[in-house]
PAKE-25688 format. One record per residue (C-alpha): z negated, y, x negated. Coordinates in pm, 1 decimal. Layout:
BEGIN
<pt c3="Z" c2="Y" c1="X"/>
...
REM end
This chain:
BEGIN
<pt c3="-3413.6" c2="-4270.6" c1="2842.7"/>
<pt c3="-3117.7" c2="-4345.8" c1="3073.1"/>
<pt c3="-3180.2" c2="-4503.1" c1="3414.9"/>
<pt c3="-2921.8" c2="-4719.4" c1="3598.2"/>
<pt c3="-2921.1" c2="-4472.3" c1="3888.4"/>
<pt c3="-2949.3" c2="-4117.4" c1="3761.1"/>
<pt c3="-2946.9" c2="-3921.7" c1="3975.9"/>
<pt c3="-3045.0" c2="-4106.9" c1="4296.1"/>
<pt c3="-2778.8" c2="-4071.5" c1="4564.5"/>
<pt c3="-2837.2" c2="-3723.6" c1="4720.1"/>
<pt c3="-2961.4" c2="-3700.5" c1="5077.2"/>
<pt c3="-2693.6" c2="-3561.3" c1="5312.4"/>
<pt c3="-2732.2" c2="-3187.8" c1="5370.7"/>
<pt c3="-2635.7" c2="-3222.7" c1="5736.6"/>
<pt c3="-2989.6" c2="-3326.8" c1="5839.7"/>
<pt c3="-2906.2" c2="-3663.1" c1="6007.8"/>
<pt c3="-3172.4" c2="-3865.3" c1="6189.4"/>
<pt c3="-3405.2" c2="-4048.4" c1="5947.6"/>
<pt c3="-3273.9" c2="-4397.8" c1="6035.0"/>
<pt c3="-3327.3" c2="-4695.7" c1="5798.4"/>
<pt c3="-2965.4" c2="-4694.5" c1="5681.8"/>
<pt c3="-3012.4" c2="-4342.5" c1="5544.4"/>
<pt c3="-3280.3" c2="-4459.1" c1="5302.6"/>
<pt c3="-3173.6" c2="-4822.7" c1="5220.8"/>
<pt c3="-2930.5" c2="-4718.7" c1="4946.2"/>
<pt c3="-3186.5" c2="-4487.1" c1="4788.7"/>
<pt c3="-3464.5" c2="-4747.6" c1="4797.5"/>
<pt c3="-3227.8" c2="-5000.6" c1="4635.1"/>
<pt c3="-3149.3" c2="-4753.0" c1="4359.5"/>
<pt c3="-3520.9" c2="-4683.5" c1="4309.7"/>
<pt c3="-3586.9" c2="-5060.5" c1="4286.2"/>
<pt c3="-3311.4" c2="-5092.9" c1="4023.5"/>
<pt c3="-3469.9" c2="-4810.6" c1="3822.0"/>
<pt c3="-3809.3" c2="-4982.5" c1="3835.4"/>
<pt c3="-3656.1" c2="-5316.2" c1="3730.4"/>
<pt c3="-3481.8" c2="-5144.6" c1="3438.7"/>
<pt c3="-3804.0" c2="-4978.5" c1="3321.4"/>
<pt c3="-4005.5" c2="-5300.2" c1="3360.0"/>
<pt c3="-3741.2" c2="-5491.2" c1="3163.5"/>
<pt c3="-3745.1" c2="-5235.8" c1="2881.3"/>
<pt c3="-4123.5" c2="-5229.9" c1="2873.0"/>
<pt c3="-4141.1" c2="-5612.1" c1="2863.3"/>
<pt c3="-3889.1" c2="-5618.9" c1="2580.0"/>
<pt c3="-4089.8" c2="-5360.8" c1="2386.8"/>
<pt c3="-4413.9" c2="-5551.0" c1="2443.7"/>
<pt c3="-4250.1" c2="-5873.5" c1="2318.1"/>
<pt c3="-4130.3" c2="-5689.5" c1="2010.7"/>
<pt c3="-4478.9" c2="-5549.8" c1="1946.3"/>
<pt c3="-4638.0" c2="-5893.6" c1="1992.9"/>
<pt c3="-4394.3" c2="-6037.9" c1="1739.8"/>
<pt c3="-4466.2" c2="-5749.7" c1="1501.0"/>
<pt c3="-4838.7" c2="-5832.4" c1="1508.1"/>
<pt c3="-4754.4" c2="-6164.1" c1="1346.8"/>
<pt c3="-5023.0" c2="-6360.1" c1="1528.7"/>
<pt c3="-5297.6" c2="-6103.9" c1="1465.0"/>
<pt c3="-5504.2" c2="-5968.5" c1="1761.4"/>
<pt c3="-5443.7" c2="-5603.1" c1="1673.6"/>
<pt c3="-5214.2" c2="-5380.1" c1="1469.2"/>
<pt c3="-5510.6" c2="-5282.6" c1="1253.8"/>
<pt c3="-5548.5" c2="-5641.8" c1="1129.6"/>
<pt c3="-5172.7" c2="-5677.4" c1="1092.2"/>
<pt c3="-5154.8" c2="-5360.0" c1="883.2"/>
<pt c3="-5437.2" c2="-5489.3" c1="661.7"/>
<pt c3="-5239.6" c2="-5810.9" c1="611.7"/>
<pt c3="-4920.1" c2="-5620.4" c1="535.7"/>
<pt c3="-5105.2" c2="-5397.0" c1="293.3"/>
<pt c3="-5243.6" c2="-5694.3" c1="101.0"/>
<pt c3="-4903.8" c2="-5865.9" c1="99.3"/>
<pt c3="-4706.8" c2="-5567.7" c1="-25.5"/>
<pt c3="-4947.0" c2="-5427.8" c1="-284.9"/>
<pt c3="-4711.2" c2="-5553.8" c1="-554.1"/>
<pt c3="-4408.5" c2="-5384.0" c1="-399.1"/>
<pt c3="-4287.2" c2="-5041.6" c1="-501.4"/>
<pt c3="-4402.7" c2="-4739.4" c1="-294.4"/>
<pt c3="-4063.6" c2="-4694.2" c1="-121.0"/>
<pt c3="-4072.8" c2="-5048.6" c1="15.0"/>
<pt c3="-4430.0" c2="-5002.8" c1="137.9"/>
<pt c3="-4339.1" c2="-4679.5" c1="316.8"/>
<pt c3="-4040.9" c2="-4845.2" c1="482.9"/>
<pt c3="-4250.2" c2="-5129.9" c1="622.5"/>
<pt c3="-4519.5" c2="-4897.8" c1="756.1"/>
<pt c3="-4257.6" c2="-4671.7" c1="918.4"/>
<pt c3="-4107.4" c2="-4971.5" c1="1101.7"/>
<pt c3="-4442.8" c2="-5070.9" c1="1250.8"/>
<pt c3="-4528.8" c2="-4714.2" c1="1354.0"/>
<pt c3="-4189.4" c2="-4674.5" c1="1524.0"/>
<pt c3="-4255.0" c2="-4986.4" c1="1731.5"/>
<pt c3="-4594.7" c2="-4849.8" c1="1839.3"/>
<pt c3="-4439.3" c2="-4515.9" c1="1936.9"/>
<pt c3="-4165.0" c2="-4685.4" c1="2142.1"/>
<pt c3="-4422.8" c2="-4886.4" c1="2337.3"/>
<pt c3="-4625.6" c2="-4572.9" c1="2410.6"/>
<pt c3="-4318.4" c2="-4382.2" c1="2530.6"/>
<pt c3="-4216.5" c2="-4664.6" c1="2764.8"/>
<pt c3="-4564.0" c2="-4681.2" c1="2915.8"/>
<pt c3="-4577.9" c2="-4305.5" c1="2965.3"/>
<pt c3="-4235.5" c2="-4294.7" c1="3133.1"/>
<pt c3="-4322.3" c2="-4581.2" c1="3368.0"/>
<pt c3="-4651.4" c2="-4418.0" c1="3463.0"/>
<pt c3="-4475.3" c2="-4083.5" c1="3525.5"/>
<pt c3="-4219.0" c2="-4251.9" c1="3749.9"/>
<pt c3="-4485.4" c2="-4426.9" c1="3957.6"/>
<pt c3="-4736.2" c2="-4140.1" c1="3988.6"/>
<pt c3="-4534.7" c2="-3817.8" c1="3972.0"/>
<pt c3="-4168.3" c2="-3863.6" c1="4056.9"/>
<pt c3="-4250.1" c2="-4098.6" c1="4347.2"/>
<pt c3="-4558.4" c2="-4005.4" c1="4551.3"/>
<pt c3="-4693.0" c2="-4128.7" c1="4885.1"/>
<pt c3="-4939.5" c2="-3988.5" c1="5137.1"/>
<pt c3="-5048.6" c2="-3973.6" c1="5499.6"/>
<pt c3="-5125.9" c2="-3677.0" c1="5727.0"/>
<pt c3="-5217.3" c2="-3621.1" c1="6093.4"/>
<pt c3="-5054.4" c2="-3347.4" c1="6304.3"/>
<pt c3="-5269.5" c2="-3223.2" c1="6594.7"/>
<pt c3="-5053.3" c2="-3081.4" c1="6873.6"/>
<pt c3="-5279.4" c2="-2903.5" c1="7123.5"/>
<pt c3="-5292.1" c2="-2566.4" c1="7293.6"/>
<pt c3="-5269.5" c2="-2373.6" c1="7619.2"/>
<pt c3="-4978.2" c2="-2340.7" c1="7860.4"/>
<pt c3="-5149.3" c2="-2071.0" c1="8066.5"/>
<pt c3="-5490.4" c2="-1920.1" c1="8136.6"/>
<pt c3="-5811.8" c2="-2051.9" c1="7975.9"/>
<pt c3="-5928.0" c2="-1708.6" c1="7860.0"/>
<pt c3="-6298.0" c2="-1663.1" c1="7777.4"/>
<pt c3="-6526.6" c2="-1377.7" c1="7882.7"/>
<pt c3="-6895.2" c2="-1302.7" c1="7848.7"/>
<pt c3="-7118.2" c2="-1386.6" c1="8143.2"/>
<pt c3="-7290.0" c2="-1093.5" c1="8306.3"/>
<pt c3="-7565.8" c2="-1289.2" c1="8477.4"/>
<pt c3="-7657.2" c2="-1580.4" c1="8247.0"/>
<pt c3="-7820.3" c2="-1529.1" c1="7909.4"/>
<pt c3="-7573.4" c2="-1566.6" c1="7618.2"/>
<pt c3="-7326.2" c2="-1763.4" c1="7831.0"/>
<pt c3="-6945.4" c2="-1767.4" c1="7848.3"/>
<pt c3="-6706.3" c2="-1796.6" c1="8142.7"/>
<pt c3="-6374.0" c2="-1981.4" c1="8127.6"/>
<pt c3="-6077.5" c2="-1868.5" c1="8340.6"/>
<pt c3="-5868.2" c2="-2128.3" c1="8523.6"/>
<pt c3="-5567.4" c2="-2252.4" c1="8330.8"/>
<pt c3="-5354.4" c2="-2533.2" c1="8194.4"/>
<pt c3="-5427.4" c2="-2665.9" c1="7844.2"/>
<pt c3="-5230.2" c2="-2946.7" c1="7682.1"/>
<pt c3="-5345.6" c2="-3228.7" c1="7453.0"/>
<pt c3="-5300.2" c2="-3603.1" c1="7403.2"/>
<pt c3="-4936.3" c2="-3565.7" c1="7504.3"/>
<pt c3="-5001.7" c2="-3427.2" c1="7855.3"/>
<pt c3="-5092.1" c2="-3113.3" c1="8053.8"/>
<pt c3="-5434.9" c2="-3071.9" c1="8216.8"/>
<pt c3="-5550.9" c2="-2835.6" c1="8490.5"/>
<pt c3="-5890.5" c2="-2669.8" c1="8478.8"/>
<pt c3="-6056.5" c2="-2453.7" c1="8743.4"/>
<pt c3="-6267.7" c2="-2152.0" c1="8656.7"/>
<pt c3="-6589.9" c2="-2254.2" c1="8483.5"/>
<pt c3="-6875.3" c2="-2003.1" c1="8512.0"/>
<pt c3="-7157.1" c2="-2002.8" c1="8257.3"/>
<pt c3="-6994.4" c2="-2301.5" c1="8094.5"/>
<pt c3="-7133.0" c2="-2272.9" c1="7740.8"/>
<pt c3="-7391.9" c2="-2079.0" c1="7543.3"/>
<pt c3="-7335.0" c2="-1884.2" c1="7222.8"/>
<pt c3="-7598.3" c2="-1983.7" c1="6964.6"/>
<pt c3="-7846.1" c2="-1728.3" c1="6833.2"/>
<pt c3="-7813.0" c2="-1600.0" c1="6477.2"/>
<pt c3="-8155.8" c2="-1535.6" c1="6328.6"/>
<pt c3="-8016.3" c2="-1515.1" c1="5976.8"/>
<pt c3="-7955.3" c2="-1210.5" c1="5761.0"/>
<pt c3="-7572.6" c2="-1230.5" c1="5767.5"/>
<pt c3="-7293.8" c2="-1244.1" c1="6024.6"/>
<pt c3="-7209.1" c2="-1600.5" c1="6130.7"/>
<pt c3="-6920.6" c2="-1757.6" c1="6320.2"/>
<pt c3="-6878.2" c2="-2026.7" c1="6583.2"/>
<pt c3="-6592.5" c2="-2138.5" c1="6809.8"/>
<pt c3="-6527.7" c2="-2184.6" c1="7181.2"/>
<pt c3="-6320.0" c2="-2495.7" c1="7247.8"/>
<pt c3="-6194.5" c2="-2724.4" c1="7523.9"/>
<pt c3="-6234.3" c2="-3102.1" c1="7535.0"/>
<pt c3="-6190.3" c2="-3391.5" c1="7778.3"/>
<pt c3="-6494.8" c2="-3579.7" c1="7906.0"/>
<pt c3="-6521.3" c2="-3945.0" c1="8010.4"/>
<pt c3="-6355.1" c2="-3866.8" c1="8344.5"/>
<pt c3="-6062.7" c2="-3700.2" c1="8167.7"/>
<pt c3="-6174.4" c2="-3358.9" c1="8296.9"/>
<pt c3="-6155.7" c2="-3045.9" c1="8081.3"/>
<pt c3="-6486.3" c2="-2898.0" c1="7963.0"/>
<pt c3="-6557.1" c2="-2585.0" c1="7760.1"/>
<pt c3="-6817.7" c2="-2575.7" c1="7486.5"/>
<pt c3="-6926.3" c2="-2374.8" c1="7182.8"/>
<pt c3="-6989.2" c2="-2506.6" c1="6831.8"/>
<pt c3="-7302.6" c2="-2440.7" c1="6633.7"/>
<pt c3="-7288.9" c2="-2154.5" c1="6384.0"/>
<pt c3="-7080.1" c2="-2241.3" c1="6081.6"/>
<pt c3="-6941.2" c2="-2563.3" c1="6232.3"/>
<pt c3="-6573.0" c2="-2641.7" c1="6289.8"/>
<pt c3="-6420.0" c2="-2750.4" c1="6620.2"/>
<pt c3="-6459.8" c2="-3129.3" c1="6670.4"/>
<pt c3="-6158.7" c2="-3355.4" c1="6615.7"/>
<pt c3="-6111.4" c2="-3398.1" c1="6991.1"/>
<pt c3="-6129.9" c2="-3024.6" c1="7066.3"/>
<pt c3="-5881.1" c2="-2745.9" c1="7138.6"/>
<pt c3="-5990.9" c2="-2420.5" c1="6975.2"/>
<pt c3="-5945.7" c2="-2119.0" c1="7204.7"/>
<pt c3="-6172.5" c2="-1843.0" c1="7065.1"/>
<pt c3="-6354.9" c2="-1760.2" c1="6744.4"/>
<pt c3="-6689.6" c2="-1588.0" c1="6790.4"/>
<pt c3="-6858.6" c2="-1352.0" c1="6544.5"/>
<pt c3="-7236.9" c2="-1333.0" c1="6586.6"/>
<pt c3="-7415.7" c2="-1047.3" c1="6403.6"/>
<pt c3="-7728.9" c2="-1104.0" c1="6196.7"/>
<pt c3="-8046.8" c2="-1107.6" c1="6402.1"/>
<pt c3="-7852.0" c2="-1155.3" c1="6725.1"/>
<pt c3="-8049.5" c2="-1366.3" c1="6973.5"/>
<pt c3="-8167.5" c2="-1388.1" c1="7333.6"/>
<pt c3="-8421.4" c2="-1110.5" c1="7281.8"/>
<pt c3="-8205.4" c2="-858.8" c1="7095.8"/>
<pt c3="-7876.9" c2="-927.0" c1="7279.1"/>
<pt c3="-7915.1" c2="-1143.0" c1="7591.6"/>
<pt c3="-7565.0" c2="-1069.2" c1="7728.8"/>
<pt c3="-7371.0" c2="-1078.0" c1="7399.3"/>
<pt c3="-7290.6" c2="-705.9" c1="7390.6"/>
<pt c3="-7271.1" c2="-709.0" c1="7009.0"/>
<pt c3="-7092.2" c2="-1043.7" c1="6985.9"/>
<pt c3="-6717.0" c2="-1032.7" c1="6916.5"/>
<pt c3="-6477.7" c2="-1277.1" c1="7088.2"/>
<pt c3="-6138.2" c2="-1323.0" c1="6921.1"/>
<pt c3="-5859.5" c2="-1498.4" c1="7110.4"/>
<pt c3="-5720.7" c2="-1786.1" c1="6896.2"/>
<pt c3="-5540.5" c2="-1980.0" c1="7170.8"/>
<pt c3="-5214.9" c2="-2141.9" c1="7071.3"/>
<pt c3="-5009.2" c2="-2029.5" c1="7371.3"/>
<pt c3="-4704.2" c2="-2240.1" c1="7459.0"/>
<pt c3="-4588.7" c2="-2129.1" c1="7807.4"/>
<pt c3="-4275.6" c2="-2348.2" c1="7791.3"/>
<pt c3="-4447.9" c2="-2666.6" c1="7671.0"/>
<pt c3="-4313.7" c2="-2936.0" c1="7638.3"/>
<pt c3="-3953.3" c2="-2812.8" c1="7650.2"/>
<pt c3="-3976.5" c2="-2538.4" c1="7388.9"/>
<pt c3="-4232.2" c2="-2443.8" c1="7125.4"/>
<pt c3="-4298.0" c2="-2087.4" c1="7016.6"/>
<pt c3="-4560.8" c2="-2192.4" c1="6762.3"/>
<pt c3="-4483.4" c2="-2552.5" c1="6658.7"/>
<pt c3="-4773.3" c2="-2761.6" c1="6536.1"/>
<pt c3="-4774.4" c2="-2819.8" c1="6161.7"/>
<pt c3="-4983.1" c2="-2963.5" c1="5881.1"/>
<pt c3="-4980.2" c2="-2906.3" c1="5506.0"/>
<pt c3="-4915.1" c2="-3215.7" c1="5293.4"/>
<pt c3="-5049.9" c2="-3170.2" c1="4939.0"/>
<pt c3="-4907.4" c2="-3366.8" c1="4646.6"/>
<pt c3="-5156.6" c2="-3532.6" c1="4412.5"/>
<pt c3="-4937.6" c2="-3457.2" c1="4110.2"/>
<pt c3="-4734.0" c2="-3141.3" c1="4055.3"/>
<pt c3="-4358.1" c2="-3202.8" c1="4046.7"/>
<pt c3="-4114.8" c2="-3034.8" c1="3803.3"/>
<pt c3="-3969.5" c2="-2827.4" c1="4089.7"/>
<pt c3="-3934.4" c2="-2823.0" c1="4470.4"/>
<pt c3="-3599.7" c2="-3007.4" c1="4475.5"/>
<pt c3="-3735.2" c2="-3339.7" c1="4606.3"/>
<pt c3="-3663.4" c2="-3567.5" c1="4901.7"/>
<pt c3="-3917.4" c2="-3658.9" c1="5171.2"/>
<pt c3="-3893.2" c2="-3978.4" c1="5376.5"/>
<pt c3="-4122.9" c2="-4031.9" c1="5676.2"/>
<pt c3="-4257.0" c2="-4295.7" c1="5911.2"/>
<pt c3="-4466.4" c2="-4227.6" c1="6222.8"/>
<pt c3="-4758.0" c2="-4472.3" c1="6222.1"/>
<pt c3="-4925.8" c2="-4375.5" c1="6550.8"/>
<pt c3="-4945.7" c2="-4097.7" c1="6810.8"/>
<pt c3="-5098.8" c2="-3997.3" c1="7144.2"/>
<pt c3="-4848.8" c2="-3977.6" c1="7429.9"/>
<pt c3="-4520.0" c2="-4156.0" c1="7486.6"/>
<pt c3="-4318.1" c2="-4267.1" c1="7186.6"/>
<pt c3="-4028.8" c2="-4052.7" c1="7309.5"/>
<pt c3="-4255.7" c2="-3748.8" c1="7274.6"/>
<pt c3="-4262.1" c2="-3775.5" c1="6895.7"/>
<pt c3="-3957.4" c2="-3550.7" c1="6875.8"/>
<pt c3="-3852.7" c2="-3452.6" c1="6524.3"/>
<pt c3="-4043.4" c2="-3394.7" c1="6201.7"/>
<pt c3="-3921.7" c2="-3100.1" c1="5995.9"/>
<pt c3="-4007.1" c2="-3045.7" c1="5628.7"/>
<pt c3="-4047.8" c2="-2677.6" c1="5541.9"/>
<pt c3="-4196.7" c2="-2452.5" c1="5271.6"/>
<pt c3="-4149.9" c2="-2699.5" c1="4985.5"/>
<pt c3="-4348.6" c2="-2618.6" c1="4673.7"/>
<pt c3="-4405.8" c2="-2813.9" c1="4353.7"/>
<pt c3="-4750.6" c2="-2917.6" c1="4474.8"/>
<pt c3="-4692.2" c2="-2972.0" c1="4848.2"/>
<pt c3="-4502.1" c2="-2889.6" c1="5166.5"/>
<pt c3="-4545.3" c2="-2851.2" c1="5544.8"/>
<pt c3="-4457.8" c2="-3090.1" c1="5828.0"/>
<pt c3="-4360.1" c2="-2917.5" c1="6154.8"/>
<pt c3="-4355.2" c2="-3124.9" c1="6474.4"/>
<pt c3="-4078.4" c2="-3052.7" c1="6726.6"/>
<pt c3="-4221.8" c2="-3275.3" c1="6998.5"/>
<pt c3="-4497.1" c2="-3304.4" c1="7260.1"/>
<pt c3="-4698.7" c2="-3594.4" c1="7114.6"/>
<pt c3="-5050.7" c2="-3533.5" c1="6980.5"/>
<pt c3="-5247.6" c2="-3675.4" c1="6687.0"/>
<pt c3="-4926.0" c2="-3786.3" c1="6515.6"/>
<pt c3="-5006.7" c2="-3988.3" c1="6202.3"/>
<pt c3="-4723.6" c2="-3960.6" c1="5948.9"/>
<pt c3="-4681.6" c2="-4167.7" c1="5632.9"/>
<pt c3="-4449.0" c2="-4006.6" c1="5380.7"/>
<pt c3="-4297.3" c2="-4059.0" c1="5038.0"/>
<pt c3="-4155.0" c2="-3792.8" c1="4808.7"/>
<pt c3="-3892.3" c2="-3876.5" c1="4546.1"/>
<pt c3="-3762.8" c2="-3654.1" c1="4270.8"/>
<pt c3="-3546.8" c2="-3868.0" c1="4041.6"/>
<pt c3="-3274.8" c2="-3626.9" c1="3934.3"/>
<pt c3="-3215.0" c2="-3575.7" c1="3565.3"/>
REM end
């Protein structure tokens, strides 16, 4: 099947800004391809409707043809049946191609990129005078498109007991309270950091570890997981990213990605640039080169080359 625009005009390899003019030509070509497919499908459907001869299904039409051509020679009967079957096959092919274009070769989705971490400080240590508690060092975390300052917090959160038979994990994280002040807390065992949190440490709690067996967390392991960005917001050593899965696997990774930022936390100028990396047939990664947080991105992938 030949499309009016095959292939779609390639995207420039010079990585220009994703302005509307860059995509208008491609969207027009995509619209023309859809119109062509819809026109062909409509034509095929009209042909099939005419072939049914007023009957509600091909089964009834074939019964009618069979009764009408019983007196004809076998070659004539075979020719008529072949014509009807060819029409059915053409309609099926058109429907399959249109469905493939809409669900595979053009796909849409939406992802959220969380951009949070620590500029300096905010290390966690075990308390030596409060049962199963943690201390937080002074520091400067960043989230919501801005930098915060936090003073040292002693005995700020408690590590939960693990009375089970296996090692369990929890996480120390920072969050902002109603006064926009930074607090430090610890999740329950087996729970992830809340959506509004900044993970800073993962904590491994042995089986049977509780206030009686280990009051000062001697057997508990703290692992530093801070995303450290000492030059935020001017330079990023570990840019925030999110994986964008594709619902349907593409023929290869040679596809285009267009984007639109729907919302974000911080100033609009902090959105920076979205970079598409690590393209695979079933997904890719968005990297954010900016200071904004909670960036909601709507995207569309197109792969219309022959």
